Structures are given as structure tokens and as C-alpha cells.
C-alpha positions in Angstrom: 5.8 33.8 6.8 5.8 36.2 9.7 7.0 35.6 13.3 8.9 37.0 16.2 12.2 35.3 17.3 14.8 35.8 20.0 18.2 34.0 20.4 19.1 33.3 24.0 22.7 34.2 25.1 24.0 34.8 21.5 23.0 35.5 18.0 21.8 32.3 16.3 21.7 31.6 12.5 18.6 29.7 11.4 17.9 28.2 8.0 14.3 27.5 7.0 13.9 24.6 4.6 10.9 22.7 3.3 10.7 19.2 4.9 9.1 15.9 3.8 7.4 13.5 3.6 5.9 14.7 0.3 2.6 13.4 -1.1 2.9 10.6 -3.7 3.7 12.0 -7.1 4.7 15.4 -5.8 8.2 16.8 -6.5 10.4 17.1 -3.5 10.5 20.7 -2.1 13.6 22.7 -2.4 15.0 26.1 -1.5 16.0 27.7 1.8 16.1 31.0 3.7 18.6 31.9 6.4 18.2 34.6 9.0 19.8 35.6 12.3 17.8 35.5 15.6 19.3 38.4 17.6 20.7 37.8 21.0 18.2 38.6 23.9 16.1 40.9 21.6 12.6 40.0 20.2 12.8 40.7 16.5 9.9 40.7 14.0 10.6 38.8 10.7 8.5 38.9 7.5 9.9 36.4 5.0 8.4 36.0 1.5 7.6 32.3 0.9 8.8 32.5 -2.7 12.0 30.6 -1.6 9.9 27.4 -1.4 10.0 25.5 -4.6 7.9 22.3 -5.2 5.8 20.3 -2.8 6.4 20.1 0.9 4.4 19.1 4.0 6.1 21.3 6.7 8.9 23.8 7.2 12.0 22.9 9.2 13.8 25.6 11.2 17.4 24.4 11.5 19.8 26.0 14.0 23.4 26.3 12.6 26.3 25.2 14.7 26.2 23.5 18.0 22.9 22.0 19.4 23.2 23.9 22.8 21.6 27.1 21.4 18.0 28.2 22.3 15.7 30.2 20.1 12.3 31.4 21.2 9.5 31.9 18.6 6.1 33.6 18.9 3.1 34.2 16.5 4.4 32.1 13.6 1.9 32.7 10.7 1.8 31.8 7.0 0.0 34.8 5.3 -1.5 34.5 1.9 
């Protein structure tokens, strides 16, 4: 998974987790990966997808802490 990210106003911790719903008969996905989007600086991230275990239908980017934080993303790609 590759992308650019930037936190607005402060550094922001983000956890990527597989999210449902899962296809019938598929095991629920598990695993997570946490990174920090740097304050006011566009940073390139290249994260191996090996943290994803089992089936999933999408990835959820969860911002830690209060909900008043903003993160900008650009060019999110899943590369095989």
C-alpha cells in the first residue's frame, strides 16, 4: 500500500485495519498497522500489506484521539 499523507495542525496517529462486511464463508480479517501523519508536511508511505490476515472487503483508516483532526491523503495505491 503506498500513499502520501499530511496531518493538519498536529501530528496524527492513524491505524489501518481491515474492515467488513466479509463474503459469506470467509474468515473475518484481522491485523492492523499504525503510522503517524506528520504535521503540515506531505510524507510518502510504503506499507507492506502482510499485516492483513484473512478476508476483508475494504481498509479502514482510523484516526486516534479526538475527532477534530484532519488528515489529507493523495495517490493511495495497492501494489501487487
